[in-house]
N, C-alpha and C positions, 0 to 999 in steps of 0.2 A: 391661786397659789400652785408657783411653779415646782414643780418634782425635783426636791434634793439628791444631790446623789454623794455619800460619806461612807468612810468604814466602822464598824460597830464598835461600841463602848462596852466593858465587858458586862455593866450592869441592863445589858439590853439582851445577856442572852432568853433571856423568861418570853418576852416578845417573838427572837427569832425561834424558840421554839413552836411556840403555838402557833407561828406563818408557815415552818415546817409540816407540822401536823396538820393543817388546814389545805395548804395549797401543794405540800412535794407529795407525801405518803404518811399517810394514819400510823404513829406509832412509830416513826422513824427512828434508829438507834440514835442517831444526836436528839431526839428529843425526850427522850430516857435516861440518857448519858453524858453528862456535863465532861466528867473528866476526859471522857472520849472527844467529844466537841475541841474541847481546849487543848486538847493533846494536839488536833487538825491545825487548828485557825491563832496559835500561839508559841510558834517553833521558836526558840531562842535562835537569835543571833541571824534570824530570816527575815524578821519587817518588825516594824514598830514594837517595840514592849509596852506602850501605853494603848494597842487598841488590838481587836482581832483583825486577819485577812482576810476580813467578810465584809462587802460590801452590799448596804441597802439601798434602795430606793425608795425617797419618805416622802409623803405630799403632807405639811402640816402636821396634824398628828397619828395620820396612820402610813402603817408600813404596805407597803405597794408590788415590793421584789425584790428579790435578793441575789445574790451571788456569791460564793463562797471559793478563796482563792488559798492555795496551800503550796507557798516559795518553796523551790530547791533550786540547787547548782546545775545548771546543766553542763554537765562533761563533750565536749565536741571533739574527738583526737585529740587529747591533752589540754583541750583550751578550755576555761570555764568560762560562764558567763550566768548570768539570773534568769532566771525561768521560772513558770507558775503552773499549777495543775489548776484547771474553775471545776468545780464541784456545787450540786442544786441549784442550779441556774434558773429560776421562776420569779413570773410578773404574774400579779393578780390578774386574773380574767380581763377586768374591766379596763385593765391601763396595756392593755397587749396591742393596741393599735400606735400608730407613729414610732417613732425612731429611738422609745423608751429601752428598746432591746440592745444597742446598738449602747448607747449610752452607759447604759451597766455593764458591760462586756468591758466597756472602757478605762473602765476603773483595775483592771489589770493589762490590759492591750496595751502597751504604752512601752517607749523604745526603751526602756531599761529592760525592760524582756525581752528575751531572743525568741522567747518561745511561750506559747500558751496554749495549754494542753486539755482538752475535755476527756477522761479515758471514763470511758463505761456512757454511751449517751443513748436514752432513747432513740431507738431507730423511726419515730414518730418526726423527731426533730429536726431528722436528717436537713430536712429543706432550710428551717431555720439557718443554723449552720454554713450552707452552702450561701446563701443570702448572703452573710455576714462575710463571705468569704474565706471561710474557713476551707479545710482539705477534709474530709470526709476520709476515714480509714479503713481498709479492712480488717474485719474481728482479728483480732491477737490470735496465733493459732496456740491451740492448745494441747497438751500432751498427759499422756495418760498409762497406768503399766498397775495392773493386778497381781497380788507377789504370789510365786508357785503354792499349788494346793488351794488356794482361796475363792476358788470360783464360785462355790456354792454357797460364801457367804457375799457374794458381789451378788448374785444372783438371787437372794434375799431381798437387797437395797434396792436395787432395778424391780424387784414386782412391785414391792410398796411404791416405790415414783410411779410405776405402770402397771396396774392392775389387769389389764386387758394384754400384759404381755404375754405369749406362750412359752413357756420353759425354753423352748427348743430356741426362739428367736433372742431370750436373752444368753441363754450359751453360746450362741454363735457369734456375737459380743464379745462378750470376755473373753474369748478364747483368740479375740484378736488383739489382747494386750496382755494374757498373760505370761509372766514369764517361765520359763523350763524350769530355771533352778537358782536358787541365790546364789549372785557373783561372790565371788571370794572377798574380803573386808582387809584393811591391812590389818597390822599387830597392832599399832598403835595412832591413836588417832586422838587429838584435841576436842574440847569444846567453849572455848574462849575468843572473841576477835584478837590477834596478835599486836601486841603493841607496837611494829614495825610496819602496820599493814599498808600506812599510806604513805612511806618511804619504801616497801622494798616489793610489794605486792600490787599495788593499786595502780601505780604508771603503766603498768606492761600493759592491763585491760583498757586504762584509761586511751593510750593511744593507740586504740583501735576501733574503739568503739562512741557511737553516739548515746546519750541519754541522761537520765539522772547521775550526777555521781558517788559513785558506792565506793564513797571513803570515809574514815571513821567516825564522820561527826554524822553523817548517816544514817550509817548503821546503826550506828548506836542510839538515834532517837528513833528508827523508822522501827527497830527489834527489842534493842535494849530496854529502852524505856515505853514500851506499847503500854497504853493503860489496861487492856484486856489479855490479849495474847499471850503467851509463854511461849517467842520461840530460841528454837535451838541453835545455834552453831554448831558446827563442825568443823574439823581442820585435818587436813593430812599434809605433813611437811614434805617438801623435798628437797634438801640441804638449803639454802636459805629461804627458800620460797615456801609458799604457804598456796595450798588450794583452798577453797571455803564455800562449805553450800550453809544456807540459813531453809529451815521450814520450821513449821508444829504440828500437832497432833489435833486431829477438830475430830468428837466424840459425833455421829450421825444420831440424830435426834426426829422421831416422828411428832406430829400433832395427831393429839386424841382427848377425848371429853372429858378430861383426866388432870391435861395438860402434857405436857411434851415428855416421849419413853426415850431412853436410850437402846439405840438396836446396833450400832456397831462402831469402829472406828478407821480414821482413811488419812493420810499424809499431806500434806500440801509441800512443795518445794519450791520457794522463793527466791532464789538465790543459788548459782552454779558458777561459780569460780575458780577454776580449776589453772594449777600451776606450768602444766603442761597435757600432752594428750595419755601420759601415763598417768600423772595424777590425777586425769579425772575419772579412771579408770579405778583406782583406788577409793578415789574419793567418795565415785560412784557404789562401791562397794560398801564403804561405811557407812551411805545413806541407806541402802537399802537393808541392812544390818542391825540398823536404830530402828527403823519404822517394825522391822520382824518382832524386835525386843519389846519393839511399844503396842507390839500389838493387833496393830492396823492392816487392813487387808488389802490398799491399794495405795494409788498418791496420782496426784496432778502437779502439772506448771504448765503455767504459759507463759508465754516469750513470743517476740520477733527476731530475735538476735539468730542471724543464719549459723553460725560456728555455734553455739551453743547447742540448737535446736538438733544440729546433724550429732554432737556428740551424744547430745542425750537420746537419740533414735539409734546410734549405734551400740551405745550401752545396752539397753533396753527400756524405752518410752516410745512409745508409738505416737502418732499424730492421730489425730481424733478421727480427722478424715479415713482415715486407712479401712473404716468400715462405715457402708449406707449410715448406720444408728449409730454412730461416734458423735454426733452431734446433738443425742440425746443423753451423752452419759451424766449424770446428776453435778450440779455444781456448789447447789444450795442447799447445807446439810442440818440448819439449825434453824425452824424445822425442815426436812427434806420434802424435796419436789421433784416436779417434772417438767423442769422449765428448760433446762439444757444449761449450755455455758456459754454460747455464743458474746463475746463483749465487744460494740463498737465501741468508734474512738472519733474524733474530730479536734485536727490540730492548726493554730495560728504558727506559723513556722519563718524565720529568716537564716534563710542563705544553708540550707542544710537538706539535704535529698529527705523524702517523709517513708516511714517505715511500711511494710509493705511481709506478702504473706507468704510467697513462694518463691522470693528470691534467697538462695543459701548463700548468697554473701551480704545480707543485709546488715548491717550495721548498728543499727538500734537496739540496744541493751534495756530490755522494755519486760516487766514484768509483772503478775498480779499483783504486785505488792506495793509497785507507785500506787500515787494518789494516794486515794482511800477506800479500793477496790475490795481488800481483803481485809473485811471489818466483819465484826458479827453482827447478824442478822437484825 
């Protein structure tokens, strides 16, 4: 019987969950959290409301391959088109010969999608994406900061992740990222996405960037409606314009014989869209002030966009590459581990320059919250 390729029905979640658990990752979050799975693969207004945006390869009664797709609007210098992030691309071992990988990918690699993006690929699969004629990208740059006078707390976290590290090694790494003092915070700030964001603020960003459109539809779905994480909107007005940051607080936990134990708190900045250079300074001050009041000891930001990276570096975030051990900064916090924070990606793209790691003019606005990368472990 020929293998059939089709999109999943809602009633098929249990078999998808079992397949993920057996062939993707044991106890993966999607196997334990159906609301998160539904949020990812039932995005309103971007997919057929009668099916998941999740492709299945089926041989008779057997599920033999899966590929999830998260649809989004791709902005290219103010022009919009359809695109999709692909996730959980796996084929049962006894079906991996032949053209099945390409056929499954064809579920989303269609003319209607101007870009198909695999954000967060296993380095072992690089050759597969190259054979499929995808472009493998350099790791998305990561930036980090430690709040003033929080070096000891950060050192404790590093020693938990890397028990064999000396005090001197931890202190050397921390010193490269610790702020000398808290920046000045603005007197006024807001915590709600502006009602006129799409009319007054997003167009200026859209005209000079490529990436998932950060319009109100995306920001509301990705942050306000997230089923698990509590993202915080932070705004600073400048005349009729508004600068926007989005971040969340993460509790760092370690695994113990008696369960997970709370260790500390860290922030993750996922959007930084200032209205001007002066507004960027005020927005950064507001963000760091909120980190401090929330009891966080540090924060990180992932992003390709050259202009945003430069602004944040000038304000106090430092690229992880500034220190030889920067790549070892933990990025998984529940539970805390020492695997570092490198994220590789692949892209199938029409008519646009791909993201780069070292180009200060890279136009791709692409952060850790793209696709499903910023999710519970």
